[in-house]
C-alpha positions in Angstrom: 11.2 34.1 -11.1 9.7 32.4 -13.9 11.8 33.6 -16.2 14.5 33.4 -14.2 13.5 29.2 -13.2 13.3 28.9 -17.4 16.6 30.3 -17.8 18.2 28.5 -14.9 16.8 25.2 -16.5 17.7 26.0 -19.7 13.9 27.0 -21.1 12.3 24.2 -19.3 10.5 25.1 -16.0 10.1 22.7 -13.1 6.7 21.7 -13.8 8.3 20.4 -17.8 11.0 18.8 -15.9 8.7 16.9 -13.8 6.8 15.8 -16.7 9.5 14.6 -18.7 10.7 12.9 -15.5 7.9 11.2 -15.0 7.3 10.3 -18.4 10.4 8.2 -18.4 9.9 6.7 -15.3 6.9 5.6 -16.9 8.4 3.9 -19.9 10.7 2.3 -17.3 8.1 0.8 -15.3 6.3 -0.7 -18.6 9.7 -1.9 -19.6 10.3 -3.7 -16.1 7.0 -5.5 -16.5 7.5 -6.6 -19.7 10.8 -8.2 -18.5 8.7 -9.6 -15.6 6.3 -11.6 -17.9 9.3 -12.7 -19.9 10.4 -14.0 -17.0 7.2 -15.6 -15.5 6.8 -17.5 -19.1 10.3 -18.7 -18.6 9.8 -20.0 -15.4 6.8 -21.8 -16.6 8.7 -23.7 -18.9 11.6 -24.4 -15.9 8.7 -25.9 -13.7 7.7 -28.4 -16.4 10.7 -29.2 -16.9 11.6 -30.0 -13.3 8.4 -32.2 -13.3 9.3 -34.1 -16.5 13.0 -34.8 -14.8 11.4 -35.7 -11.5 9.4 -38.2 -13.2 12.4 -40.0 -14.2 14.3 -39.8 -10.7 17.0 -37.3 -12.0 17.3 -35.4 -8.4 20.8 -34.1 -9.6 19.3 -32.3 -12.6 16.1 -31.3 -10.6 17.9 -29.3 -8.2 20.3 -27.6 -10.6 16.7 -26.4 -12.3 15.7 -25.6 -9.0 19.0 -23.3 -8.8 18.0 -21.6 -11.8 14.0 -21.2 -10.8 15.3 -19.7 -7.3 17.8 -17.4 -9.2 15.1 -16.2 -11.6 12.6 -15.7 -8.9 15.2 -13.2 -6.7 15.7 -11.3 -10.2 12.1 -10.9 -10.7 11.6 -9.8 -7.3 14.6 -7.0 -7.6 12.7 -5.5 -10.7 9.3 -5.7 -8.6 11.4 -3.7 -6.2 12.5 -1.2 -9.1 8.9 -0.6 -10.1 8.0 0.5 -6.4 11.0 2.3 -5.9 10.4 4.3 -9.2 6.9 4.7 -8.2 8.1 6.4 -4.9 10.8 8.8 -7.3 7.4 10.1 -8.8 5.8 10.7 -5.8 8.4 12.7 -4.4 9.0 14.7 -7.6 5.1 15.8 -6.9 5.8 16.4 -3.7 8.6 19.0 -5.0 5.9 20.9 -7.3 3.4 21.2 -4.2 6.0 23.2 -2.3 7.7 24.7 -5.2 5.9 28.2 -4.9 6.7 28.6 -1.1 10.4 27.1 -1.9 11.2 28.7 -5.3 12.7 25.8 -7.0 13.3 22.4 -7.0 15.0 21.7 -3.1 17.7 19.0 -2.8 16.2 15.8 -2.0 18.0 13.0 0.1 14.9 10.9 -0.5 15.1 11.2 -4.2 19.1 10.6 -4.8 19.3 7.4 -2.1 16.7 5.7 -4.5 18.4 6.9 -7.5 21.3 5.3 -6.0 20.3 2.5 -5.8 18.7 1.8 -9.3 21.5 2.6 -10.7 22.9 -0.7 -10.0 20.6 -2.8 -11.8 21.8 -3.5 -15.1 18.1 -2.9 -16.9 17.7 0.8 -15.4 21.6 1.9 -15.1 21.9 4.2 -18.5 18.3 5.8 -18.0 18.9 6.2 -14.5 22.6 7.9 -14.6 21.2 10.1 -17.3 18.3 11.0 -15.4 20.5 11.9 -12.2 22.8 14.2 -14.4 19.3 16.1 -14.9 18.4 16.2 -11.5 22.1 17.1 -10.1 21.6 19.9 -12.9 18.6 21.0 -11.9 19.4 20.9 -8.0 17.4 18.1 -6.8 19.8 16.1 -5.9 23.9 15.9 -5.2 26.6 13.8 -8.3 26.3 10.3 -7.7 27.9 8.9 -4.6 30.1 6.1 -6.5 30.9 3.9 -3.4 27.0 3.4 -2.7 26.2 0.5 -0.7 24.6 -1.9 -3.6 21.0 -2.8 -2.1 20.8 -5.6 -5.3 23.1 -7.9 -4.7 24.7 -10.1 -7.4 23.2 -13.7 -5.9 21.9 -14.8 -9.4 26.4 -15.9 -8.9 25.1 -17.5 -5.3 24.4 -20.9 -4.6 21.0 -21.6 -3.6 20.5 -23.2 0.5 19.7 -26.5 0.2 16.3 -25.9 2.5 15.7 -23.7 -0.6 16.0 -25.9 -3.3 14.0 -28.5 -1.6 11.1 -26.8 -0.6 10.7 -25.8 -4.4 11.0 -29.3 -5.3 8.5 -29.9 -2.7 5.9 -27.9 -4.0 6.6 -28.6 -8.0 6.6 -32.1 -7.9 3.4 -32.6 -5.2 5.6 -34.0 -2.7 7.8 -36.3 -5.2 11.0 -34.9 -4.3 12.5 -32.3 -2.0 10.9 -31.8 1.5 8.6 -28.5 3.0 10.3 -26.3 4.4 9.0 -23.4 6.8 8.8 -21.1 4.4 7.8 -20.7 0.6 10.3 -20.7 -1.9 11.2 -17.0 -2.5 8.3 -15.3 -3.3 7.2 -16.4 0.5 8.0 -13.1 3.2 7.8 -13.3 6.7 6.2 -10.5 8.9 8.7 -7.8 9.8 8.7 -8.5 14.0 10.7 -6.0 15.8 13.4 -7.2 18.6 10.9 -10.1 19.0 11.5 -12.8 16.7 9.8 -16.3 17.7 12.5 -18.8 19.0 11.4 -21.4 17.1 12.5 -19.2 14.0 15.5 -18.3 15.1 16.7 -22.0 15.6 16.6 -22.0 11.6 20.0 -20.4 11.2 21.5 -17.7 10.2 21.2 -18.7 6.2 17.3 -18.8 6.2 17.6 -15.6 8.4 19.3 -13.9 5.4 16.9 -15.5 2.9 14.1 -13.9 4.6 15.3 -10.5 5.0 16.3 -10.5 1.2 12.1 -11.6 0.6 11.4 -9.0 2.6 13.3 -6.3 1.1 12.5 -7.4 -2.6 8.6 -7.2 -2.0 9.1 -3.4 -0.5 6.1 -3.5 2.0 6.6 0.3 2.6 5.2 2.6 -0.4 6.7 6.3 -0.3 4.0 9.1 0.3 4.7 12.4 -1.7 5.1 13.6 1.5 8.3 11.6 2.3 6.6 9.5 4.7 6.4 5.8 4.6 3.4 4.0 5.2 3.4 -0.1 5.2 1.4 -1.9 2.8 -0.2 -3.9 4.5 -2.3 -2.8 7.3 -5.1 -3.6 9.2 -8.4 -3.0 9.0 -10.7 -2.2 12.0 -14.2 -1.6 9.6 -17.3 -3.9 10.9 -15.0 -5.0 14.3 -17.4 -6.0 17.2 -17.2 -4.9 20.6 -14.6 -6.7 22.6 -13.2 -8.1 19.1 -10.7 -4.7 18.2 -8.5 -4.6 21.2 -7.2 -8.2 21.2 -7.1 -7.8 17.4 -4.9 -5.0 17.5 -2.9 -6.3 20.0 -2.2 -9.2 18.5 -1.6 -7.8 15.1 1.0 -5.5 16.7 3.0 -8.6 18.0 3.2 -10.1 14.8 4.6 -7.2 13.0 1.6 -5.1 11.6 2.8 -1.5 11.9 -0.5 -0.3 10.8 -3.6 0.7 11.8 -6.8 1.6 9.7 -9.2 3.3 11.9 -12.4 5.9 11.8 -14.6 8.0 14.0 -17.6 5.7 13.0 -16.3 3.0 13.4 -17.2 3.5 17.3 -14.4 1.7 18.3 -11.3 3.8 18.4 -10.8 3.5 22.3 -10.8 -0.1 21.7 -8.2 0.3 18.8 -6.4 2.7 21.3 -6.1 0.1 24.4 -4.6 -2.6 21.8 -2.0 -0.4 20.7 -1.2 0.5 25.2 -1.8 -3.5 25.7 1.3 -4.2 22.6 4.1 -2.5 24.3 5.2 -1.6 20.5 6.2 2.6 20.5 3.7 5.1 19.0 6.3 6.3 16.4 6.7 3.1 14.9 3.0 2.8 14.3 1.2 4.5 10.7 -2.2 4.9 12.2 -4.7 6.5 10.0 -8.4 8.2 11.0 -11.5 9.8 9.3 -13.0 13.0 9.6 -16.9 11.7 9.6 -19.8 13.4 7.6 -21.0 14.9 10.5 -18.4 17.4 10.8 -17.4 18.7 7.7 -17.8 23.0 9.1 -15.1 24.4 9.9 -15.7 24.6 13.5 -16.4 20.9 13.7 -13.5 19.2 12.2 -11.1 20.3 14.8 -13.3 18.6 17.4 -13.9 15.3 15.2 -9.7 14.8 15.0 -9.4 15.3 19.1 -12.0 13.5 19.7 -10.2 10.4 17.7 -7.0 11.4 19.1 -8.2 11.1 22.7 -9.9 7.8 21.8 -7.0 6.5 20.7 -5.3 7.9 23.4 -2.4 9.1 21.1 -1.1 12.9 20.7 -1.0 13.2 16.4 -2.2 10.9 13.5 0.0 10.2 10.3 -3.2 10.2 8.4 -6.8 12.0 8.4 -8.9 11.0 5.9 -12.3 12.6 4.9 -14.1 9.5 5.3 -17.5 10.4 2.2 -17.8 13.5 -0.1 -21.2 13.7 1.7 -22.4 16.2 4.4 -25.1 15.6 7.0 -26.7 18.3 9.5 -25.3 18.4 12.8 -27.9 19.3 15.3 -25.1 19.8 18.5 -22.4 22.0 18.8 -18.6 21.6 18.4 -18.1 20.6 22.2 -21.1 18.3 22.0 -18.7 15.7 20.1 -18.7 12.5 21.9 -15.1 10.8 22.3 -16.6 7.6 21.0 -20.4 8.1 19.3 -22.8 5.6 19.1 -24.7 4.8 15.8 -27.6 7.0 16.3 -25.1 10.0 16.8 -23.3 8.9 13.4 -26.7 8.5 11.5 -29.1 11.1 12.6 -32.4 11.1 10.8 -35.2 13.5 10.6 -38.3 12.1 9.5 -36.8 8.8 9.3 -34.0 10.5 6.8 -30.6 11.5 6.9 -30.6 14.9 6.7 -28.2 16.3 4.5 -25.9 19.5 4.7 -24.4 21.6 2.2 -20.8 22.6 2.9 -18.9 24.1 0.3 -15.6 21.8 -0.1 -12.9 24.0 0.2 -14.3 25.1 3.7 -13.5 21.4 4.8 -10.3 21.0 3.1 -8.8 24.3 4.6 -9.9 23.3 8.0 -8.1 19.7 6.8 -5.0 21.8 6.1 -5.3 23.8 9.5 -4.9 20.3 11.5 -1.7 19.8 9.6 -0.3 23.2 9.8 -1.0 22.6 13.6 0.8 19.3 14.2 -2.4 17.0 15.1 -1.7 15.4 12.2 1.5 14.8 9.4 -1.1 14.5 6.0 -4.7 15.1 5.1 -6.6 12.9 2.3 -9.8 11.9 0.8 -11.9 8.3 1.0 -14.0 7.5 -1.5 -13.5 10.6 -3.9 -13.9 10.2 -7.9 -12.2 11.6 -10.7 -14.1 14.9 -11.2 -14.0 15.2 -6.7 -10.6 14.5 -6.9 -9.9 17.7 -9.4 -12.1 19.7 -7.7 -10.0 19.5 -4.6 -6.4 19.8 -6.4 -7.7 22.6 -8.1 -7.5 25.1 -4.6 -5.7 23.4 -2.0 -2.8 24.4 -0.4 -1.7 20.7 0.8 -2.5 18.1 -1.3 -4.1 15.0 -0.2 -1.8 12.1 0.2 -3.9 9.7 0.0 -7.6 8.5 -1.2 -8.6 5.3 0.2 -11.4 3.6 -1.9 -13.4 0.5 -2.4 -11.0 -1.6 -4.6 -11.1 -5.7 -4.9 -11.0 -7.7 -7.7 -14.5 -7.3 -8.8 -14.5 -3.5 -8.7 -11.0 -2.5 -9.9 -11.4 1.1 -11.0 -8.3 1.6 -13.1 -8.8 5.4 -14.0 -9.5 6.2 -10.7 -6.4 4.2 -9.3 -4.2 5.8 -12.5 -5.3 9.1 -12.4 -4.5 9.3 -8.5 -0.8 7.9 -8.6 -0.5 10.3 -11.5 -1.5 13.5 -9.5 0.9 11.9 -6.4 -1.7 10.4 -4.5 -1.2 7.4 -2.8 -4.4 5.1 -3.3 -5.5 2.8 -0.3 -8.0 -0.6 -1.2 -10.7 -1.1 1.4 -12.6 -4.1 1.2 -10.2 -5.9 -0.7 -12.2 -8.9 -0.2 -15.5 -7.6 -0.3 -16.6 -6.8 3.0 -19.7 -5.7 3.1 -22.9 -4.4 5.4 -25.6 -5.5 2.9 -24.9 -9.2 3.3 -23.7 -9.7 -0.6 -21.7 -12.3 -1.6 -18.0 -11.4 -1.1 -15.6 -11.7 -4.2 -13.4 -13.3 -1.9 -15.3 -16.8 -2.5 -15.9 -16.3 -6.2 -14.8 -19.3 -8.1 -12.0 -18.2 -10.0 -10.4 -16.7 -7.0 -11.4 -20.0 -4.9 -9.4 -21.9 -8.0 -6.3 -19.5 -8.0 -6.0 -19.8 -4.1 -6.5 -23.7 -4.2 -3.7 -23.9 -7.2 -0.9 -21.8 -5.3 -1.4 -23.3 -2.0 -3.0 -20.4 -0.9 -5.8 -18.9 1.7 -8.4 -16.8 -0.7 -7.9 -13.4 1.3 -4.1 -14.1 0.2 -4.8 -14.0 -2.8 -7.2 -10.7 -3.1 -4.5 -9.0 -1.1 -1.9 -9.9 -3.0 -3.7 -8.6 -6.4 -4.3 -5.8 -4.9 -0.4 -5.0 -3.7 0.7 -6.0 -6.8 -1.4 -3.0 -7.9 1.0 -0.9 -6.3 -2.0 -0.2 -3.7 -2.0 -0.2 -0.2 -4.3 -2.8 1.3 -6.0 -2.8 4.5 -8.2 -6.4 5.2 -9.9 -6.5 8.3 -10.3 -9.4 10.5 -10.8 -9.8 14.4 -9.2 -13.9 14.0 -5.6 -14.5 15.0 -5.2 -17.1 12.2 -6.1 -14.9 9.6 -5.0 -11.6 11.0 -1.3 -13.9 10.3 -2.7 -15.3 7.1 -3.6 -11.6 5.7 0.1 -10.8 6.6 1.8 -13.0 4.6 1.6 -11.4 1.3 3.3 -13.2 -2.1 3.7 -12.7 -5.7 0.8 -13.7 -8.0 2.2 -15.5 -10.9 1.2 -13.4 -14.1 -1.2 -16.2 -15.6 -3.2 -15.9 -12.3 -2.8 -12.1 -12.3 -4.6 -11.9 -15.3 -7.1 -14.5 -14.1 -8.3 -12.6 -11.3 -7.9 -9.1 -13.5 -10.4 -11.0 -15.7 -13.4 -10.0 -12.7 -12.5 -6.4 -13.6 -15.7 -6.1 -16.1 -18.1 -7.2 -13.4 -17.9 -3.5 -11.6 -19.2 -4.6 -8.3 -19.6 -1.9 -5.9 -20.3 -3.2 -2.8 -20.5 -0.4 -0.5 -22.5 2.5 -1.6 -24.3 4.2 1.6 -25.0 7.2 -0.7 -27.6 5.0 -2.8 -28.6 2.5 0.0 -29.0 4.7 2.8 -28.6 8.4 2.7 -30.4 9.0 -1.0 -27.1 11.2 -2.5 -25.5 10.0 -5.7 -22.0 10.0 -4.4 -20.1 7.9 -7.4 
């Protein structure tokens, strides 16, 4: 088989081809980032010019400069979209490799074809994408390029910017000296996706503003694609540390304003309330991406299915979109699988004997094989990890039949874990950032209150939480901020793109390497990280 495949591919195996394409795509992403940085530098000059011209009262030239700035920002948004789409192609290629042992060769992928057809329209990528498309067509991964494919990246550099948009830009740059405040920010702001339930006051803004908001939604590419082909909203609602009787209302409100991603866990002891919020929101189950997690007491094979069934029952759903092994630590379960409560209490979650948590020694492969069975039986659509470092993730990859689709880790400006993030992404494993604001149970000062974060937020007229969330999103990871306050739930959903200088200032906090959540050291007396 291997010889036949090598002959067909011109002495290159599928592994070698995918590696080559991945390297080329990474190079394109680096090139795009350089262009984004150059645009940021030019935008800074234009903003300074606008301020200088505004002081002279030259409104006409101010508007001309503002339009140039808007065109520049739109182009930059397209580049950000392209980076995300290139990453989606890598994940699709990794999925092909994961299934090639069964299929025997690379299979046609409509998703890859769609992404390549979109990216070839971008002048910066046209030549490289055309070359790659020919190679992929020869390898059987896609059909010939469709000449009349709809161009998702309209050339709005030649369009006239709407007056309201220009006024809004001028108002913000000149601190109110010119222009007037609009209902949305200047092309970098985004509006939550609300399906068929727009607020009346927003409908009255007119088709021009509505079209702009739709473009912005596309530009920020708020969904990422897992290697399985499933799409996951990049901003989700975290439900950890939510008090009883608060979660239901928070979930209901979040879904009503456009959230479509909920992050849950058995050990949060509130999945029944999450389920109530889902039902009361009226949003169909199939429109929501739901994640839950296997708890430490249920790592043995006979307990895994009991744990997922408890979560399904509490949530009131038939399947989970993603199911994660919560921690690479196993606790002794003194009961039987049948004793698993639908909604546990903390005594069940943290069993203690003589004042200590009894640690069980369960082989990782035993747990993962049971997780794979959940996919095969249709109880969950994808499986993944949480709190796994590179070494532990490599171990799972060494024997898995179904590769992890996700690794959910603590990730915020003071704990950026670049090596782990890169390792996961290079291996087609998406990354979710939990505690993006530094939430913790130990009373430590949160990173969201750091002077640098606060300063950037004040400068950009954003909240510190929005700054932290956008920082994570710009790194290409999924973010799950937690809140039960309606205003903050809505605020957290309105991400934006940080200027490069502010992104770099926040990135400098990474040297602190502060891990807020390490129960292994603090509570369980186990070395996890």
